[in-house]
C-alpha positions as YAML, in Angstrom:
chain: A
units: angstrom
residues:
- id: 1
  name: UNK
  ca: [-106.88, -143.63, 30.24]
- id: 2
  name: UNK
  ca: [-104.43, -141.10, 28.95]
- id: 3
  name: UNK
  ca: [-105.69, -141.30, 25.39]
- id: 4
  name: UNK
  ca: [-109.15, -140.07, 26.37]
- id: 5
  name: UNK
  ca: [-107.92, -136.79, 27.87]
- id: 6
  name: UNK
  ca: [-108.94, -133.89, 25.64]
- id: 7
  name: UNK
  ca: [-107.00, -130.67, 25.43]
- id: 8
  name: UNK
  ca: [-109.12, -127.64, 24.59]
- id: 9
  name: UNK
  ca: [-106.19, -125.34, 24.07]
- id: 10
  name: UNK
  ca: [-107.11, -123.31, 21.02]
- id: 11
  name: UNK
  ca: [-109.64, -120.95, 22.68]
- id: 12
  name: UNK
  ca: [-107.16, -120.14, 25.45]
- id: 13
  name: UNK
  ca: [-104.39, -118.72, 23.32]
- id: 14
  name: UNK
  ca: [-104.05, -116.28, 20.48]
- id: 15
  name: UNK
  ca: [-101.62, -118.45, 18.54]
- id: 16
  name: UNK
  ca: [-103.23, -120.52, 15.79]
- id: 17
  name: UNK
  ca: [-103.02, -124.28, 15.60]
- id: 18
  name: UNK
  ca: [-99.87, -125.34, 13.79]
- id: 19
  name: UNK
  ca: [-99.76, -127.32, 10.55]
- id: 20
  name: UNK
  ca: [-97.74, -130.50, 10.03]
- id: 21
  name: UNK
  ca: [-95.55, -130.19, 6.96]
- id: 22
  name: UNK
  ca: [-94.13, -133.13, 5.04]
- id: 23
  name: UNK
  ca: [-91.55, -134.46, 5.53]
- id: 24
  name: UNK
  ca: [-91.72, -134.34, 9.30]
- id: 25
  name: UNK
  ca: [-88.66, -133.80, 11.50]
- id: 26
  name: UNK
  ca: [-85.69, -136.14, 11.24]
- id: 27
  name: UNK
  ca: [-83.14, -136.86, 13.99]
- id: 28
  name: UNK
  ca: [-79.92, -138.62, 12.92]
- id: 29
  name: UNK
  ca: [-78.07, -140.61, 15.57]
- id: 30
  name: UNK
  ca: [-74.53, -141.76, 14.71]
- id: 31
  name: UNK
  ca: [-73.08, -145.18, 15.44]
- id: 32
  name: UNK
  ca: [-70.55, -145.49, 18.27]
- id: 33
  name: UNK
  ca: [-68.62, -148.76, 18.36]
- id: 34
  name: UNK
  ca: [-67.98, -148.77, 22.09]
- id: 35
  name: UNK
  ca: [-70.07, -146.60, 24.39]
- id: 36
  name: UNK
  ca: [-68.74, -145.26, 27.65]
- id: 37
  name: UNK
  ca: [-70.74, -145.44, 30.86]
- id: 38
  name: UNK
  ca: [-74.17, -143.80, 30.76]
- id: 39
  name: UNK
  ca: [-74.15, -140.44, 32.54]
- id: 40
  name: UNK
  ca: [-75.95, -137.10, 32.65]
- id: 41
  name: UNK
  ca: [-72.89, -134.90, 32.00]
- id: 42
  name: UNK
  ca: [-73.23, -133.31, 28.55]
- id: 43
  name: UNK
  ca: [-69.50, -132.43, 28.65]
- id: 44
  name: UNK
  ca: [-68.39, -136.04, 29.15]
- id: 45
  name: UNK
  ca: [-66.81, -138.18, 26.44]
- id: 46
  name: UNK
  ca: [-69.91, -140.36, 26.39]
- id: 47
  name: UNK
  ca: [-71.80, -137.68, 24.46]
- id: 48
  name: UNK
  ca: [-68.90, -136.27, 22.45]
- id: 49
  name: UNK
  ca: [-70.02, -137.80, 19.13]
- id: 50
  name: UNK
  ca: [-73.79, -137.69, 19.65]
- id: 51
  name: UNK
  ca: [-76.27, -136.19, 17.25]
- id: 52
  name: UNK
  ca: [-78.38, -133.30, 18.51]
- id: 53
  name: UNK
  ca: [-81.96, -132.07, 18.29]
- id: 54
  name: UNK
  ca: [-84.19, -129.67, 20.22]
- id: 55
  name: UNK
  ca: [-87.58, -129.69, 21.90]
- id: 56
  name: UNK
  ca: [-88.73, -126.09, 21.91]
- id: 57
  name: UNK
  ca: [-92.06, -125.93, 20.08]
- id: 58
  name: UNK
  ca: [-95.55, -126.31, 21.43]
- id: 59
  name: UNK
  ca: [-97.20, -129.57, 20.37]
- id: 60
  name: UNK
  ca: [-100.32, -127.86, 19.09]
- id: 61
  name: UNK
  ca: [-99.77, -124.17, 18.44]
- id: 62
  name: UNK
  ca: [-97.36, -122.04, 16.45]
- id: 63
  name: UNK
  ca: [-95.42, -121.15, 19.57]
- id: 64
  name: UNK
  ca: [-91.84, -121.66, 20.76]
- id: 65
  name: UNK
  ca: [-90.76, -121.75, 24.41]
- id: 66
  name: UNK
  ca: [-87.31, -120.21, 24.06]
- id: 67
  name: UNK
  ca: [-86.60, -120.22, 27.82]
- id: 68
  name: UNK
  ca: [-87.33, -123.95, 27.96]
- id: 69
  name: UNK
  ca: [-85.39, -124.94, 24.83]
- id: 70
  name: UNK
  ca: [-84.36, -128.53, 25.62]
- id: 71
  name: UNK
  ca: [-81.50, -130.20, 23.79]
- id: 72
  name: UNK
  ca: [-81.59, -133.92, 23.06]
- id: 73
  name: UNK
  ca: [-78.42, -135.82, 22.21]
- id: 74
  name: UNK
  ca: [-78.34, -139.33, 20.83]
- id: 75
  name: UNK
  ca: [-76.23, -142.13, 19.41]
- id: 76
  name: UNK
  ca: [-76.47, -145.89, 19.06]
- id: 77
  name: UNK
  ca: [-74.33, -148.98, 19.49]
- id: 78
  name: UNK
  ca: [-74.82, -152.54, 18.27]
- id: 79
  name: UNK
  ca: [-77.22, -153.16, 21.15]
- id: 80
  name: UNK
  ca: [-78.63, -149.88, 22.48]
- id: 81
  name: UNK
  ca: [-79.94, -146.39, 21.74]
- id: 82
  name: UNK
  ca: [-78.53, -143.67, 24.02]
- id: 83
  name: UNK
  ca: [-80.36, -140.39, 24.65]
- id: 84
  name: UNK
  ca: [-79.60, -137.39, 26.85]
- id: 85
  name: UNK
  ca: [-82.10, -134.60, 27.61]
- id: 86
  name: UNK
  ca: [-80.89, -131.18, 28.81]
- id: 87
  name: UNK
  ca: [-83.83, -129.22, 30.22]
- id: 88
  name: UNK
  ca: [-83.67, -125.63, 31.53]
- id: 89
  name: UNK
  ca: [-86.37, -124.84, 34.08]
- id: 90
  name: UNK
  ca: [-87.78, -122.10, 36.27]
- id: 91
  name: UNK
  ca: [-89.69, -124.24, 38.76]
- id: 92
  name: UNK
  ca: [-90.18, -128.02, 38.93]
- id: 93
  name: UNK
  ca: [-93.43, -129.92, 39.28]
- id: 94
  name: UNK
  ca: [-92.54, -133.27, 40.86]
- id: 95
  name: UNK
  ca: [-93.99, -136.38, 42.40]
- id: 96
  name: UNK
  ca: [-92.51, -136.50, 45.92]
- id: 97
  name: UNK
  ca: [-91.16, -138.54, 47.50]
- id: 98
  name: UNK
  ca: [-89.46, -140.21, 44.55]
- id: 99
  name: UNK
  ca: [-89.99, -143.93, 44.02]
- id: 100
  name: UNK
  ca: [-86.26, -144.67, 44.31]
- id: 101
  name: UNK
  ca: [-85.70, -146.28, 40.96]
- id: 102
  name: UNK
  ca: [-89.02, -148.07, 40.65]
- id: 103
  name: UNK
  ca: [-91.49, -147.44, 37.80]
- id: 104
  name: UNK
  ca: [-94.19, -144.83, 38.44]
- id: 105
  name: UNK
  ca: [-97.32, -144.58, 36.33]
- id: 106
  name: UNK
  ca: [-98.81, -141.28, 35.15]
- id: 107
  name: UNK
  ca: [-95.52, -139.39, 35.18]
- id: 108
  name: UNK
  ca: [-97.06, -137.18, 32.50]
- id: 109
  name: UNK
  ca: [-99.04, -135.43, 35.24]
- id: 110
  name: UNK
  ca: [-95.79, -133.74, 36.37]
- id: 111
  name: UNK
  ca: [-92.53, -132.59, 34.73]
- id: 112
  name: UNK
  ca: [-91.19, -135.31, 32.47]
- id: 113
  name: UNK
  ca: [-89.43, -136.09, 29.19]
- id: 114
  name: UNK
  ca: [-90.83, -138.76, 26.91]
- id: 115
  name: UNK
  ca: [-89.63, -140.88, 24.02]
- id: 116
  name: UNK
  ca: [-92.09, -142.63, 21.67]
- id: 117
  name: UNK
  ca: [-90.37, -145.17, 19.41]
- id: 118
  name: UNK
  ca: [-91.69, -147.66, 16.87]
- id: 119
  name: UNK
  ca: [-90.21, -149.63, 13.99]
- id: 120
  name: UNK
  ca: [-93.48, -150.62, 12.29]
- id: 121
  name: UNK
  ca: [-94.32, -148.33, 9.39]
- id: 122
  name: UNK
  ca: [-97.56, -150.19, 8.61]
- id: 123
  name: UNK
  ca: [-99.12, -150.59, 12.06]
- id: 124
  name: UNK
  ca: [-98.18, -147.11, 13.23]
- id: 125
  name: UNK
  ca: [-100.53, -147.27, 16.21]
- id: 126
  name: UNK
  ca: [-98.29, -149.76, 18.03]
- id: 127
  name: UNK
  ca: [-95.10, -148.38, 19.58]
- id: 128
  name: UNK
  ca: [-93.16, -148.04, 22.84]
- id: 129
  name: UNK
  ca: [-93.26, -145.18, 25.29]
- id: 130
  name: UNK
  ca: [-90.41, -144.27, 27.65]
- id: 131
  name: UNK
  ca: [-90.54, -141.53, 30.31]
- id: 132
  name: UNK
  ca: [-88.09, -140.06, 32.83]
- id: 133
  name: UNK
  ca: [-88.83, -137.46, 35.53]
- id: 134
  name: UNK
  ca: [-86.29, -135.09, 37.12]
- id: 135
  name: UNK
  ca: [-86.41, -137.21, 40.30]
- id: 136
  name: UNK
  ca: [-85.29, -140.32, 38.40]
- id: 137
  name: UNK
  ca: [-88.75, -141.88, 38.42]
- id: 138
  name: UNK
  ca: [-89.52, -143.64, 35.15]
- id: 139
  name: UNK
  ca: [-92.05, -145.70, 33.25]
- id: 140
  name: UNK
  ca: [-91.87, -147.74, 30.04]
- id: 141
  name: UNK
  ca: [-95.03, -148.79, 28.26]
- id: 142
  name: UNK
  ca: [-96.18, -150.92, 25.35]
- id: 143
  name: UNK
  ca: [-98.72, -148.77, 23.48]
- id: 144
  name: UNK
  ca: [-101.52, -150.13, 21.30]
- id: 145
  name: UNK
  ca: [-103.89, -147.35, 20.33]
- id: 146
  name: UNK
  ca: [-106.24, -149.77, 18.59]
- id: 147
  name: UNK
  ca: [-106.95, -151.35, 21.96]
- id: 148
  name: UNK
  ca: [-106.73, -147.99, 23.80]
- id: 149
  name: UNK
  ca: [-104.25, -149.62, 26.14]
- id: 150
  name: UNK
  ca: [-100.83, -149.05, 27.59]
- id: 151
  name: UNK
  ca: [-99.30, -152.20, 29.04]
- id: 152
  name: UNK
  ca: [-97.76, -151.35, 32.41]
- id: 153
  name: UNK
  ca: [-96.47, -154.90, 32.86]
- id: 154
  name: UNK
  ca: [-94.14, -154.61, 29.87]
- id: 155
  name: UNK
  ca: [-90.52, -153.89, 30.74]
- id: 156
  name: UNK
  ca: [-87.88, -152.87, 28.21]
- id: 157
  name: UNK
  ca: [-84.78, -153.54, 30.29]
- id: 158
  name: UNK
  ca: [-83.61, -149.97, 29.83]
- id: 159
  name: UNK
  ca: [-81.28, -147.99, 32.08]
- id: 160
  name: UNK
  ca: [-82.15, -144.46, 33.21]
- id: 161
  name: UNK
  ca: [-80.46, -141.63, 35.09]
- id: 162
  name: UNK
  ca: [-81.66, -138.17, 36.12]
- id: 163
  name: UNK
  ca: [-80.10, -135.20, 37.88]
- id: 164
  name: UNK
  ca: [-81.24, -131.72, 38.94]
- id: 165
  name: UNK
  ca: [-78.68, -128.89, 38.89]
- id: 166
  name: UNK
  ca: [-80.45, -126.37, 41.14]
- id: 167
  name: UNK
  ca: [-77.73, -123.73, 40.75]
- id: 168
  name: UNK
  ca: [-77.86, -123.75, 36.95]
- id: 169
  name: UNK
  ca: [-81.61, -124.47, 36.93]
- id: 170
  name: UNK
  ca: [-81.23, -127.33, 34.49]
- id: 171
  name: UNK
  ca: [-82.30, -130.92, 34.87]
- id: 172
  name: UNK
  ca: [-80.94, -133.85, 32.95]
- id: 173
  name: UNK
  ca: [-82.26, -137.26, 31.95]
- id: 174
  name: UNK
  ca: [-80.28, -140.03, 30.26]
- id: 175
  name: UNK
  ca: [-81.48, -143.33, 28.81]
- id: 176
  name: UNK
  ca: [-79.94, -146.49, 27.39]
- id: 177
  name: UNK
  ca: [-82.71, -148.26, 25.50]
- id: 178
  name: UNK
  ca: [-82.11, -151.81, 24.22]
- id: 179
  name: UNK
  ca: [-82.75, -151.86, 20.47]
- id: 180
  name: UNK
  ca: [-84.48, -155.22, 20.82]
- id: 181
  name: UNK
  ca: [-87.10, -153.64, 23.11]
- id: 182
  name: UNK
  ca: [-88.41, -151.63, 20.15]
- id: 183
  name: UNK
  ca: [-87.61, -153.84, 17.17]
- id: 184
  name: UNK
  ca: [-87.29, -157.58, 16.56]
- id: 185
  name: UNK
  ca: [-85.30, -156.78, 13.42]
- id: 186
  name: UNK
  ca: [-81.54, -156.09, 13.33]
- id: 187
  name: UNK
  ca: [-80.65, -152.41, 13.39]
- id: 188
  name: UNK
  ca: [-78.00, -151.22, 10.96]
- id: 189
  name: UNK
  ca: [-76.98, -147.93, 9.41]
- id: 190
  name: UNK
  ca: [-79.82, -146.59, 7.31]
- id: 191
  name: UNK
  ca: [-82.62, -148.06, 9.41]
- id: 192
  name: UNK
  ca: [-85.39, -145.60, 10.28]
- id: 193
  name: UNK
  ca: [-87.77, -145.70, 13.22]
- id: 194
  name: UNK
  ca: [-90.90, -143.67, 13.73]
- id: 195
  name: UNK
  ca: [-90.36, -141.38, 16.72]
- id: 196
  name: UNK
  ca: [-91.33, -138.36, 18.69]
- id: 197
  name: UNK
  ca: [-89.71, -136.69, 21.68]
- id: 198
  name: UNK
  ca: [-91.55, -134.65, 24.27]
- id: 199
  name: UNK
  ca: [-91.19, -132.51, 27.33]
- id: 200
  name: UNK
  ca: [-94.12, -131.75, 29.63]
- id: 201
  name: UNK
  ca: [-93.52, -128.86, 32.02]
- id: 202
  name: UNK
  ca: [-95.31, -126.46, 34.32]
- id: 203
  name: UNK
  ca: [-97.55, -126.05, 37.33]
- id: 204
  name: UNK
  ca: [-101.30, -126.36, 37.63]
- id: 205
  name: UNK
  ca: [-103.91, -128.00, 35.39]
- id: 206
  name: UNK
  ca: [-103.08, -129.16, 31.88]
- id: 207
  name: UNK
  ca: [-104.34, -126.00, 30.21]
- id: 208
  name: UNK
  ca: [-101.62, -124.06, 32.05]
- id: 209
  name: UNK
  ca: [-98.79, -126.50, 31.44]
- id: 210
  name: UNK
  ca: [-96.41, -126.65, 28.48]
- id: 211
  name: UNK
  ca: [-96.75, -129.64, 26.18]
- id: 212
  name: UNK
  ca: [-93.65, -129.48, 24.01]
- id: 213
  name: UNK
  ca: [-92.89, -131.67, 20.99]
- id: 214
  name: UNK
  ca: [-89.74, -132.23, 18.95]
- id: 215
  name: UNK
  ca: [-92.13, -132.83, 16.05]
- id: 216
  name: UNK
  ca: [-95.32, -130.84, 16.72]
- id: 217
  name: UNK
  ca: [-98.41, -132.95, 16.21]
- id: 218
  name: UNK
  ca: [-100.78, -130.00, 15.65]
- id: 219
  name: UNK
  ca: [-104.03, -131.45, 17.00]
- id: 220
  name: UNK
  ca: [-106.73, -130.12, 19.29]
- id: 221
  name: UNK
  ca: [-109.42, -131.83, 21.35]
- id: 222
  name: UNK
  ca: [-107.22, -134.88, 21.86]
- id: 223
  name: UNK
  ca: [-103.97, -135.87, 23.55]
- id: 224
  name: UNK
  ca: [-101.27, -133.98, 21.60]
- id: 225
  name: UNK
  ca: [-98.63, -136.64, 22.20]
- id: 226
  name: UNK
  ca: [-100.23, -139.85, 20.96]
- id: 227
  name: UNK
  ca: [-100.57, -138.81, 17.33]
- id: 228
  name: UNK
  ca: [-98.47, -141.41, 15.47]
- id: 229
  name: UNK
  ca: [-99.54, -140.22, 12.04]
- id: 230
  name: UNK
  ca: [-97.59, -137.02, 12.75]
- id: 231
  name: UNK
  ca: [-94.43, -138.51, 14.28]
- id: 232
  name: UNK
  ca: [-90.95, -137.70, 13.01]
- id: 233
  name: UNK
  ca: [-88.17, -140.08, 12.01]
- id: 234
  name: UNK
  ca: [-85.18, -141.39, 13.95]
- id: 235
  name: UNK
  ca: [-82.38, -142.29, 11.51]
- id: 236
  name: UNK
  ca: [-79.56, -144.65, 12.47]
- id: 237
  name: UNK
  ca: [-76.43, -143.46, 10.65]
- id: 238
  name: UNK
  ca: [-72.83, -144.66, 10.38]
...
């Protein structure tokens, strides 16, 4: 399973392991009364009032990947969370052929963006995982670390889009995630979810790839993504 993969990164690089400072990162997403159609165009009106964050730091080490600096935009409506990822790239590592809109497991073995979202501040080891690849392949998972399981039968009902701009060397991923797929409680301004945002990029084995975190988790000898104790906070604002 993914959780049992160990990353022995520290001996391979000169940069020291990072340290998680408190409070962790916070990403504020504003409320939009009526959302326009989901799209991957960052210049469209859909994203005009979105909040913004960046995925640029290594998950484990005190290292930034300036050339891969990936912007994330987000907002919410009464029913959904909207997110847009803008990802510069040099080369792409893809599963081909694409699945054509069907879920594909183990997307994390290629280029992908990921969203981990949970509303439970007591049982922090239970949350949802959402992934989108440049090809449009996707997977959504119900994570329970206590059982070391990720439920592939669970479906969130989300909508996804992806697009590769080969000329600009940027790929885009957009998501509309039903709020009810993460939380059984009503979402209103001021509500906070536990969250982390990721980008996995690069060719070759894991020790050569880039594991990037919006909120670095700063662990070694374990999967650097599934570290809920070091997640950041998604804040729903007015």
